[in-house]
C-alpha positions in Angstrom: 40.9 129.8 -44.2 43.6 131.0 -42.2 43.4 134.6 -40.5 46.3 137.1 -39.9 45.8 136.3 -35.9 46.6 132.7 -36.6 49.7 133.5 -38.0 50.5 135.9 -35.5 49.8 133.1 -32.9 51.9 130.5 -34.5 54.9 132.8 -34.8 54.1 133.5 -31.2 54.0 129.8 -30.3 57.4 129.3 -32.3 59.1 132.3 -30.3 58.0 130.9 -27.1 59.1 127.1 -27.8 62.7 128.6 -28.7 62.9 130.5 -25.8 62.1 127.7 -23.5 64.6 125.6 -25.6 67.4 128.0 -25.0 66.6 128.8 -21.5 66.4 124.9 -20.6 70.0 124.2 -22.4 71.6 127.4 -20.7 69.9 125.7 -17.6 71.7 122.3 -18.1 75.1 123.8 -19.7 75.2 126.0 -16.5 74.7 122.9 -14.4 77.0 120.9 -16.2 79.7 123.4 -15.7 79.3 123.5 -12.1 79.4 120.4 -11.5 82.3 119.4 -13.8 85.0 121.0 -11.5 83.2 119.4 -8.3 83.6 115.9 -10.0 87.3 116.9 -10.7 88.0 118.0 -7.4 86.7 114.9 -5.7 88.7 112.6 -8.3 91.9 114.9 -7.2 90.8 114.2 -3.2 90.3 110.4 -4.3 93.8 110.2 -5.7 95.1 111.1 -2.3 93.1 107.9 -0.9 94.6 106.2 -3.6 98.1 106.9 -2.5 97.7 106.5 1.1 96.2 103.1 0.6 99.2 102.3 -1.5 101.6 103.8 1.1 99.9 101.7 4.2 99.1 98.4 2.5 102.2 98.1 0.3 99.9 97.2 -2.6 96.3 97.4 -3.8 95.7 101.3 -4.3 96.1 101.2 -8.0 92.8 99.0 -8.0 90.6 102.2 -7.3 91.7 104.2 -9.9 90.0 102.8 -12.8 86.6 103.0 -10.7 87.3 106.5 -10.0 88.0 107.6 -13.3 85.0 105.6 -14.6 82.1 106.5 -11.9 83.4 109.5 -10.4 84.9 111.7 -13.3 82.8 109.9 -16.1 85.7 109.2 -18.3 85.0 106.7 -20.8 86.2 103.2 -19.9 89.2 102.7 -22.1 90.4 106.0 -21.5 90.2 105.5 -17.8 92.1 101.9 -18.1 95.1 104.0 -20.1 95.3 106.5 -17.4 95.2 104.4 -14.6 98.2 102.4 -16.2 100.2 105.6 -16.2 99.0 106.4 -12.3 100.3 102.7 -11.3 103.6 103.5 -13.4 104.6 106.4 -11.7 103.3 105.4 -8.2 105.0 102.1 -8.5 108.4 103.9 -9.4 108.0 105.9 -6.1 107.5 102.4 -4.3 110.5 100.6 -6.3 112.9 103.2 -5.6 112.1 103.0 -1.7 112.9 99.3 -1.5 116.2 99.8 -3.7 117.4 102.1 -1.3 116.9 99.5 1.3 118.4 96.7 -0.8 114.9 94.8 -1.3 115.0 94.6 -5.3 116.2 91.4 -6.8 117.6 92.8 -10.4 118.1 89.2 -11.3 114.4 88.3 -11.0 113.2 91.5 -12.3 115.2 91.4 -15.9 113.9 87.5 -16.0 109.9 88.8 -15.2 110.0 92.4 -16.9 110.3 91.8 -20.5 107.6 89.1 -20.8 105.2 91.0 -18.6 106.0 94.2 -20.6 105.5 92.4 -24.0 102.6 91.2 -22.5 101.0 94.4 -21.3 101.6 96.1 -24.5 100.0 93.2 -26.3 96.7 93.4 -23.8 96.6 97.1 -24.5 96.3 96.8 -28.2 94.2 93.9 -28.0 91.6 95.9 -26.1 90.2 97.4 -29.3 88.4 94.0 -29.6 86.8 94.4 -26.3 83.8 96.6 -25.4 83.9 99.1 -22.5 81.8 96.7 -20.5 83.5 93.6 -21.1 86.6 95.1 -19.9 84.7 96.5 -16.9 83.5 93.0 -16.5 86.7 91.5 -16.3 88.2 94.4 -14.1 85.1 93.3 -11.9 86.3 89.6 -11.7 90.3 90.9 -11.0 89.0 92.6 -7.9 87.0 89.7 -6.9 90.3 87.7 -7.1 92.5 90.3 -5.6 90.1 90.7 -2.8 90.0 87.0 -1.9 93.5 87.0 -2.2 93.9 89.8 0.3 91.7 88.0 2.8 93.6 84.8 2.7 96.8 86.7 3.1 95.5 88.5 6.1 94.2 84.9 7.6 97.9 83.7 7.9 101.3 84.5 8.8 103.6 85.7 5.9 106.6 83.7 5.0 109.3 86.1 5.5 112.2 84.0 4.4 111.4 82.6 1.0 111.7 79.3 -0.5 115.4 79.4 -1.3 114.4 77.2 -4.6 117.2 76.4 -7.2 116.2 78.7 -10.3 116.3 75.8 -13.0 115.4 76.0 -16.9 111.7 75.1 -16.1 111.3 77.3 -12.8 112.4 80.4 -15.3 109.8 79.5 -18.4 107.1 79.2 -15.6 108.2 82.7 -14.7 108.2 84.1 -17.8 104.7 82.3 -19.0 103.2 83.8 -16.0 104.7 87.3 -16.5 103.3 86.9 -19.8 100.0 86.4 -18.6 99.7 88.6 -15.9 101.1 91.4 -18.4 97.9 90.7 -20.8 95.6 91.2 -18.0 97.3 94.5 -17.1 96.9 95.7 -20.5 93.2 95.0 -20.6 92.2 96.2 -17.2 94.6 98.6 -16.2 95.7 96.9 -12.6 99.2 96.5 -11.4 98.8 92.6 -10.6 101.0 92.8 -7.5 98.8 90.1 -6.1 99.5 88.1 -8.6 103.2 88.6 -8.9 104.2 88.3 -5.3 103.0 85.1 -4.9 105.0 84.0 -8.1 108.2 85.6 -7.1 108.0 83.9 -3.7 107.0 80.2 -4.7 108.9 79.9 -7.9 111.8 83.1 -7.8 112.7 81.7 -4.1 112.5 85.3 -3.0 111.6 86.4 0.7 108.7 88.6 0.9 110.0 91.9 1.2 112.3 91.3 -2.0 109.4 90.0 -3.8 107.5 93.0 -2.9 110.0 95.4 -3.9 111.1 93.3 -6.9 107.2 93.5 -8.3 107.3 97.2 -7.9 110.1 97.6 -10.4 108.0 94.9 -12.7 104.6 96.8 -12.4 106.3 100.1 -13.2 108.0 99.0 -16.4 105.0 96.7 -17.5 102.4 99.7 -16.8 104.2 102.3 -19.0 104.6 99.5 -21.6 100.6 99.0 -21.4 99.9 102.9 -21.6 102.2 103.2 -24.7 99.9 100.4 -26.3 96.8 102.4 -25.5 98.3 105.8 -26.7 97.0 106.5 -30.2 93.6 104.5 -29.3 92.1 107.0 -26.7 91.9 110.4 -25.6 94.3 111.1 -22.5 93.2 113.8 -20.2 97.0 114.8 -19.7 96.5 117.6 -17.1 94.1 115.6 -15.1 96.4 112.5 -15.0 99.3 114.3 -14.3 97.9 115.9 -11.2 95.8 112.6 -10.2 99.6 111.0 -10.2 101.2 113.7 -8.5 98.8 113.7 -5.5 99.0 109.8 -5.5 102.4 109.9 -5.4 102.2 112.4 -2.0 100.0 110.0 -0.5 102.2 107.1 -0.8 104.8 109.4 0.9 102.6 110.3 3.5 101.2 106.6 3.9 104.3 105.0 4.2 105.4 107.3 7.2 101.9 106.4 8.7 102.1 102.9 8.0 104.6 101.9 11.3 101.8 103.7 13.6 98.9 101.4 12.5 98.1 97.9 11.9 98.6 97.0 8.7 96.9 93.5 9.0 93.7 95.0 9.8 93.8 97.8 7.1 94.3 95.4 4.5 91.4 93.1 6.0 89.4 96.3 5.4 90.5 97.2 1.9 90.1 93.7 0.9 86.5 93.8 1.8 85.8 96.9 0.2 87.2 95.9 -3.2 85.1 92.7 -3.1 82.3 94.9 -2.5 83.3 97.0 -5.5 83.8 94.0 -7.5 80.1 92.7 -7.0 78.6 96.1 -7.7 80.5 96.6 -10.9 79.7 92.9 -12.0 76.3 93.6 -11.3 76.2 96.8 -13.2 77.7 95.8 -16.0 76.2 92.0 -16.4 72.5 92.3 -14.9 71.7 96.1 -14.7 72.7 96.7 -18.6 70.7 93.5 -19.5 67.5 94.7 -17.8 67.7 98.3 -19.1 65.1 99.1 -21.8 
């Protein structure tokens, strides 16, 4: 038979459990509220690193944006890719304007490459709904490995400053357009500018000198990144305020990095950056291929 004492003890036990749950929830909520601004601040500090790397090296900084959004801030993968496209587009625009002022942009080649690249990027963004976030990160890690190896090869040999001076034939133009479409799809899927793929094509197939290839590639990257960002709108949540702040700081970093670049060895910096993104690529592939597979 249940006594009054037993009923009181049960009520006391329920109150105690409820009090402990409330206390635990409040403690966790307080911890999250304190950590969230710290991660946001750290992310904005790293935005300066992204801008500086692009200003110092002329490329590659956008590769850092997706890992920062995913692993530092904690945004969902697809949202991170969409926001990185906005960052890539805005920062590349600043670089393109600088190259335009010193006549390092070939509009004829840019207008040939850009429409196909924009269409491909928009298509890649729309196709992203058929890929899981993990699959996109595996593809992103693979792109990092390819970019790192490409940058190491560049630092291991002298760049051709004069271009190949090829006659632009119909066949060459078709190859440029097809490559633009493929690079665009890749950009839409993983959120990187793809300059390490575009510049060699502009030099080898477009016959541009290296400086013009870099400036022209920035125009192309600007246009296709914004096309990809538009393709993601309506599919993912975008933290507009944070993206705007991140982009503004990254642009400031580019301007500072461009001024500092004349006092440092770009070759040594590029070699170190290549090693960094190779390590990042390996870690991301391990995290998404092996680590998740071994989790219970």
